[in-house]
C-alpha positions in Angstrom: 0.0 0.0 0.0 1.4 3.4 -0.9 0.1 6.8 0.1 0.6 10.0 2.0 0.1 10.0 5.8 -2.0 12.8 7.3 -2.7 13.6 11.0 -6.3 12.9 12.1 -7.0 16.6 12.5 -6.8 17.0 8.7 -9.6 14.4 8.0 -12.7 16.2 6.8 -15.0 13.9 8.8 -15.5 15.4 12.4 -15.9 11.9 13.9 -12.2 11.2 12.9 -10.7 14.7 13.1 -12.1 15.2 16.6 -10.7 11.8 17.5 -14.1 10.4 18.7 -13.0 6.9 17.6 -9.5 7.4 19.1 -6.2 8.7 17.9 -4.6 7.6 14.7 -3.7 8.8 11.2 -5.2 8.9 7.7 -3.7 7.6 4.5 -4.4 9.2 1.2 -3.8 6.4 -1.2 -1.6 7.0 -4.2 -1.8 3.4 -5.5 -4.7 1.0 -6.2 -4.0 -1.9 -3.8 -4.7 -2.0 -0.1 -3.5 -4.9 2.1 -5.1 -5.9 5.4 -2.9 -6.8 8.4 -4.3 -10.4 8.5 -5.6 -13.1 6.3 -9.3 -13.8 6.1 -12.6 -13.2 4.4 -14.2 -9.8 4.2 -17.5 -10.3 6.1 -18.7 -6.7 6.4 -18.1 -3.6 4.4 -19.3 -0.1 5.4 -21.2 1.5 2.4 -18.7 4.4 2.5 -15.8 2.1 1.9 -13.9 3.5 4.9 -13.8 0.2 7.0 -14.2 -3.5 6.6 -14.9 -6.5 8.8 -12.6 -9.5 8.4 -13.1 -13.0 9.8 -10.0 -15.2 9.9 -9.8 -19.0 9.4 -9.8 -19.3 13.2 -13.1 -17.5 13.3 -11.5 -14.4 15.0 -13.2 -11.3 13.9 -11.5 -8.0 13.5 -12.1 -4.6 11.8 -9.8 -2.7 9.5 -9.2 -0.1 10.5 -9.5 -1.3 14.1 -12.5 0.0 16.0 -12.3 1.2 19.6 
């Protein structure tokens, strides 16, 4: 994955820029491929495309980006 890292305060969505979901950073993608931090099946996708639910082969469920 390649992109430009931005501080949360620069994100146009106040839920993120005001850190309601916790601290972090934003990535403005410059490529077309995104990789998750684990192997599994996408089992949920937010309509906005900003987050995905992933279930691993061990049935562990996680979200990318992680939810607080």
